Steps between C-alpha positions, in 0.01 A plus 500: 500500500344518157145627459268236356153586372284196432196539275174309538605257225828438692717678246738738672719806474827517694687825567853513642567652842645814347212533251723504193429151365197279448377180345165337442403142570221313321232300680733202507852414609713588195750227588265204555202641304273392787224752577524682831236391751514773766616856551753380760647260246540785249667727757741230614594412143535868403748572780704187424492566127604863551809394693602213274429652156671840479453510122121489536495862615407779261532874557196627690240677286235708674131452432495843337786404268328171415183691414700739281670208325159347430375830356812524285435150366139588416614822332761311299244241386256777404769682303584176320134448409465863393815479286371184332166668425686796349717268296195304383342823376807652334362399161215748543740793471672399179410753229408234244271299731147447374350703784299813436617824659215471753595143593867595529401788730313255727813284520710807581264575790520138619879496482521832686278356774734200524800728538317702767415197716785572742322825593170318572359543852512122557857452373643241535198312638299527182167328460372374165283810463806725537655373179402681180281314253630427152311686226 
C-alpha cells in the first residue's frame, strides 16, 4: 500500500510502497478540479490515482535533497544578480572612463566584494545588508 501524507490544507504527498517514487496532489481532485472535503476523501483518491495513473509518479527525492536543490536555486539566482551587477559596473574599469583614480579604486573594492560573495558566511541565503553597496 502506498504511503499518503495529507496536510492540513488537504494537499498530499504519496510515496510508493518501495519508497522509490512519489507524487504530490493539490488541495483538489486534479481530474474533476473539485476541492477535497475530507482527509479520507484525499486518501481514497490518492490510492486510486496511484494505481490508475502510473505516469504520475516521479523519482523520490528526500527532504534533504529538496533542501539542497532549493539552496542551489538561491545560489544560482544570487550569482546571476552578482554577475549582472558586475556587468553593470564594467564601465568603471575602462581606462578612459571619466572616473578619478580614487573613484575607480572604490569601484574595484565594490567589484571585489561582489566576487567574494560566495565566501560570505550567509551564502547563499544573503540578506540585503550582505550585499556590497555601490560607491
